C-alpha positions in Angstrom: -75.6 1.1 83.5 -75.1 -2.0 85.5 -72.4 -3.9 86.4 -72.6 -8.1 85.7 -72.2 -9.5 89.1 -74.3 -8.8 92.0 -71.4 -9.8 94.7 -68.8 -7.5 92.3 -71.6 -4.3 91.4 -72.9 -3.9 94.6 -69.2 -3.4 95.9 -67.8 -1.1 93.1 -70.8 1.3 93.5 -70.4 1.2 97.1 -66.7 2.3 95.7 -67.7 4.9 93.7 -70.4 6.8 95.9 -67.2 7.4 98.8 -65.1 8.3 95.3 -67.1 10.8 94.4 -67.0 14.1 96.5 -69.4 16.7 94.8 -72.1 17.2 92.1 -70.2 19.2 90.0 -67.2 16.4 89.3 -67.6 14.3 86.6 -69.2 10.9 87.7 -67.0 8.0 87.3 -67.4 5.7 84.0 -68.5 1.9 84.4 -67.9 -0.2 82.0 -68.8 -4.5 82.2 -66.1 -6.1 83.4 -63.8 -8.0 80.7 -60.9 -9.8 82.1 -57.3 -7.9 80.5 -54.5 -10.5 79.7 -50.8 -10.0 80.2 -48.5 -12.6 79.4 -44.9 -13.4 80.5 -42.3 -15.8 80.0 -38.8 -16.5 81.0 -35.8 -18.9 80.6 -33.8 -20.6 83.2 -31.3 -23.0 82.0 -30.4 -25.8 83.9 -27.5 -26.7 82.2 -25.4 -26.5 79.0 -22.7 -28.8 78.4 -20.8 -27.7 75.3 -17.5 -29.0 74.4 -15.1 -28.5 70.6 -12.4 -29.3 69.2 -10.0 -28.1 66.4 -7.8 -30.5 64.5 -5.4 -28.8 62.7 -4.4 -31.9 59.6 -2.2 -29.3 57.8 -0.7 -25.7 57.2 -3.4 -25.2 54.3 -6.2 -27.8 56.1 -8.4 -27.7 60.0 -10.8 -29.3 60.8 -13.4 -28.3 63.6 -16.4 -29.9 65.2 -18.2 -30.6 68.8 -21.7 -30.9 70.3 -24.2 -29.1 72.6 -26.3 -29.8 74.4 -28.7 -27.7 76.6 -31.6 -28.1 78.6 -33.8 -25.6 80.0 -36.6 -24.3 81.7 -39.3 -21.9 79.8 -42.0 -20.3 82.5 -44.7 -18.5 81.4 -47.2 -16.7 83.7 -50.8 -14.9 82.7 -52.7 -12.6 85.3 -55.3 -11.0 84.1 -56.8 -8.4 86.0 -60.7 -7.1 85.8 -60.9 -3.5 84.5 -64.1 -1.8 86.4 -64.5 1.9 85.3 -62.2 4.1 82.7 -62.3 7.1 84.2 -60.9 7.2 86.9 -59.4 4.1 85.5 -59.4 1.4 88.1 -59.1 -2.6 88.2 -58.5 -5.3 90.4 -56.8 -8.7 89.7 -58.7 -11.6 88.4 -57.0 -14.4 88.1 -53.5 -16.0 87.8 -52.1 -18.9 85.9 -48.5 -20.1 85.2 -46.6 -22.8 83.0 -43.3 -24.6 82.6 -42.5 -26.5 79.8 -39.1 -28.5 79.5 -36.8 -27.1 76.7 -33.6 -29.4 75.4 -32.0 -28.6 72.0 -29.2 -31.0 71.0 -26.5 -29.9 68.5 -23.2 -31.7 66.7 -21.7 -29.8 64.5 -18.9 -30.2 62.2 -16.2 -27.3 60.2 -14.0 -27.8 57.7 -11.3 -24.8 56.2 -9.6 -25.3 53.6 -7.0 -23.0 51.8 -6.5 -23.3 48.1 -4.5 -20.6 46.9 -2.9 -17.5 48.3 -6.3 -15.9 47.1 -8.7 -18.0 47.5 -9.9 -19.8 50.5 -13.2 -22.3 51.4 -15.0 -23.3 54.6 -18.1 -26.0 54.5 -20.1 -27.0 57.8 -22.7 -29.1 58.5 -25.1 -29.1 62.2 -27.9 -31.6 63.3 -29.9 -29.4 65.5 -32.9 -31.5 67.5 -35.2 -29.8 70.0 -38.1 -31.5 71.6 -40.7 -29.5 70.6 -41.6 -28.0 67.1 -43.5 -25.1 67.3 -43.1 -21.4 68.8 -45.2 -22.3 71.8 -44.0 -25.0 72.7 -47.8 -26.7 72.9 -46.9 -29.7 70.6 -45.1 -33.1 72.3 -43.4 -34.0 68.6 -39.7 -33.1 68.5 -37.6 -31.1 65.5 -34.6 -32.6 63.7 -33.0 -29.8 61.1 -30.0 -30.8 59.0 -28.2 -27.0 58.4 -25.4 -26.3 55.8 -23.0 -23.7 55.9 -20.5 -23.0 52.9 -17.8 -19.5 51.9 -16.0 -19.0 49.9 -13.4 -15.8 49.6 -11.3 -14.6 47.6 -8.3 -12.1 47.6 -7.3 -11.2 44.0 -4.8 -8.3 45.1 -3.6 -7.5 48.6 -5.6 -4.7 49.1 -9.2 -6.6 47.6 -11.3 -9.6 49.1 -14.6 -10.9 48.4 -16.4 -13.1 50.8 -19.5 -15.2 49.9 -20.9 -17.1 52.7 -25.0 -19.0 52.4 -26.1 -20.4 55.5 -29.2 -22.3 56.8 -29.6 -21.9 60.7 -32.1 -22.7 63.2 -32.8 -20.6 66.5 -32.2 -22.1 69.1 -31.2 -21.2 73.0 -29.5 -17.6 73.5 -26.5 -18.7 75.6 -22.8 -18.3 74.5 -21.9 -21.3 72.4 -18.7 -22.9 70.8 -20.4 -23.4 67.4 -19.2 -22.0 64.9 -20.7 -18.0 65.0 -19.7 -17.0 62.0 -19.1 -18.3 58.5 -16.5 -15.9 56.6 -17.1 -12.8 58.6 -21.1 -13.3 58.2 -22.9 -14.1 61.5 -25.3 -17.6 61.9 -27.5 -16.9 64.8 -29.3 -13.6 64.4 -31.0 -13.3 68.0 -34.1 -14.4 66.0 -37.8 -16.3 67.6 -37.0 -19.6 69.2 -37.3 -21.9 66.3 -36.8 -19.6 64.0 -35.1 -21.0 60.5 -33.5 -19.3 58.7 -31.7 -19.4 55.2 -29.4 -15.9 54.2 -26.9 -15.4 51.5 -24.4 -12.9 52.1 -22.1 -10.5 50.1 -19.0 -9.1 50.8 -16.2 -6.6 48.9 -13.6 -5.2 51.6 -11.1 -2.5 50.5 -8.4 -1.4 51.4 -6.6 2.4 50.1 -3.3 3.0 50.9 -2.5 2.4 54.0 -4.9 4.5 56.3 -8.2 4.1 54.3 -10.5 0.8 54.3 -14.1 0.1 52.5 -16.4 -2.9 53.5 -19.3 -2.8 51.1 -22.2 -5.7 52.3 -25.4 -7.2 50.8 -27.6 -9.7 52.6 -31.0 -12.0 51.7 -32.7 -14.0 54.3 -35.6 -16.1 54.0 -37.1 -17.0 57.8 -39.7 -19.4 59.2 -41.7 -19.2 62.3 -43.3 -22.1 63.4 -46.2 -21.1 64.8 -48.9 -23.1 64.2 -52.8 -22.1 63.7 -51.4 -17.9 63.9 -49.6 -18.6 60.5 -53.7 -17.9 59.5 -53.2 -14.3 61.1 -49.1 -13.0 61.1 -46.9 -13.4 58.6 -44.0 -16.9 59.6 -42.8 -16.6 56.3 -40.6 -13.9 56.3 -38.0 -11.4 54.2 -35.3 -9.2 54.9 -32.9 -7.8 53.1 -30.6 -4.7 52.6 -26.9 -3.8 52.6 -24.4 -1.3 53.5 -21.4 0.6 53.2 -18.8 1.9 55.3 -15.4 3.5 55.6 -12.9 3.7 58.5 -9.6 6.9 57.5 -7.1 6.9 59.5 -6.7 10.6 60.1 -4.0 9.9 62.4 -2.5 6.5 63.6 -4.2 7.1 66.9 -7.1 9.1 65.8 -10.3 7.1 63.2 -13.3 8.7 61.2 -16.3 6.1 60.6 -18.8 7.2 58.7 -21.7 4.7 58.4 -24.9 3.5 56.0 -26.7 0.6 56.1 -30.3 0.0 54.6 -32.6 -3.1 55.8 -35.8 -3.8 54.7 -38.3 -6.1 56.8 -41.0 -8.2 57.0 -41.9 -10.3 59.8 -44.4 -11.2 62.5 -44.0 -7.5 63.6 -44.7 -5.6 61.0 -42.9 -4.1 57.8 -40.2 -1.8 57.9 -37.7 0.4 55.9 -35.0 1.8 57.6 -32.3 3.9 56.6 -29.3 4.2 58.2 -26.7 6.9 58.6 -23.8 7.7 61.0 -20.6 9.4 61.7 -18.4 8.4 64.1 -14.9 9.7 65.2 -12.8 8.1 67.6 -9.4 8.6 69.6 -7.0 6.4 71.6 -4.6 8.4 73.5 -1.1 7.1 75.1 -2.5 7.0 78.9 -5.2 4.3 78.4 -7.5 7.1 77.3 -10.0 6.7 74.2 -12.8 9.1 73.3 -16.0 7.7 71.1 -17.9 10.4 69.2 -20.8 9.4 67.3 -23.7 11.3 65.6 -26.6 8.6 63.9 -29.5 9.3 62.0 -32.6 6.6 61.4 -34.8 7.8 58.6 -38.1 5.1 58.9 -41.7 4.2 57.0 -42.8 1.2 58.1 -46.7 -0.4 59.3 -48.0 -3.1 62.0 -51.5 -4.2 62.1 -52.2 -1.8 65.1 -49.4 1.5 63.5 -48.1 3.8 61.3 -44.2 5.0 61.5 -42.4 7.9 59.4 -39.8 9.3 60.9 -36.8 11.5 60.9 -34.6 11.9 63.8 -30.6 12.4 64.4 -29.5 11.3 67.8 -26.2 11.7 69.2 -23.9 9.4 71.7 -20.9 8.6 72.6 -18.2 7.2 75.8 -15.0 8.0 77.1 -13.1 4.7 78.7 -10.0 4.3 80.7 -7.5 1.5 81.1 -6.0 0.6 84.2 -2.9 0.3 84.7 -1.2 -3.4 83.4 -4.3 -3.4 81.4 -5.8 -5.1 84.6 -9.2 -3.4 83.5 -11.5 -1.1 82.0 -13.6 2.0 83.3 -16.1 3.6 80.5 -18.9 6.1 80.8 -20.5 5.7 77.7 -24.3 8.0 76.5 -26.8 7.6 74.0 -29.5 10.5 72.5 -27.5 13.0 74.7 -30.2 15.6 73.4 -33.2 13.6 74.6 -34.6 12.9 71.0 -38.2 11.5 72.0 -39.8 10.0 68.6 -42.1 6.7 67.7 -40.6 3.6 66.3 -41.0 0.0 65.0 -38.4 -1.6 66.8 -38.0 -5.4 66.5 -37.9 -6.3 70.2 -35.2 -9.2 69.6 -32.6 -6.8 68.0 -28.8 -7.3 69.8 -28.7 -3.3 69.8 -31.6 -2.1 70.2 -32.3 1.8 70.1 -34.3 3.4 73.1 -36.2 7.6 71.9 -34.4 8.8 75.5 -30.9 9.1 76.7 -28.9 7.1 79.0 -25.9 6.7 80.1 -23.7 3.5 81.4 -21.3 3.4 83.9 -19.1 0.1 83.7 -15.9 -1.4 85.3 -14.7 -4.4 83.3 -11.5 -6.4 85.7 -9.5 -8.6 83.7 -8.0 -11.8 85.8 
């Protein structure tokens, strides 16, 4: 066996001779050293100036407009190591490089809402988005300019029934809190996607109230996503499809006790793989007059999916819950929340950009919020 590079080779062989205590133990397995790299990125905002203004032109018509100016820096670090032996595993640092890219986003937006009748309302919006790069890796000097329209309508044929529809095109820019409209008719605009992803989405919902204590909401969506990955689009999916829906029941058992079953299905094809998820949950909430709130939730996940190097076929139940106490005078909130109480370990395909990330192990979180 031979290790390339005489200087590295001699030092490694000396280390091997010192580490083998007896002939009865297996000698370390030598390998040809090849560098392996681990890349990390971080975003450091320099400033983010936002302003918005709402004009109520009449009791039926309102107009909102504003601006969002963001400038930051994305740092990329790549650390490489040399693996010298596999058994036992031994590696040494090889190289380290870093790059910094200026990131600038500019957004101008306008949105108008009009109450046509007591049963019918409409919302129309338009955003102008600009970025100083037009690719995911921020390597291009070409800028990106997009006009992104949004529209929605809400129709209530009766006092207990509402139908909602929204269509939207969105460009994912920064992830800071924004004054830019976050939804159209209750449907979120930003999906926490990869930077500079452009999505075209269609959403439909039926909200139904049954009596004084029952509410049912049914939703469906279809979304097309395009990610600017340049040459990588020859190897991974840059044009992705999402579709699915869900139904949730909110049943008031008493004035303070609520029962909420929910079911969702989602089919996802993106750069992270192909996933088909069925999720169900049973939750109950109780609010005590003293300011204590209890929540208990049982969740079920059935997933089938695959990536280029892994398959998933999992069915699992997990239990979560929380207890919180509102401080006197509503001055704060003390909360203890837990998830996966029974510590179920399972393998599944996760979306790394998911807002409510699922974790296959027990977690607990204690928090204190103070209101000024």
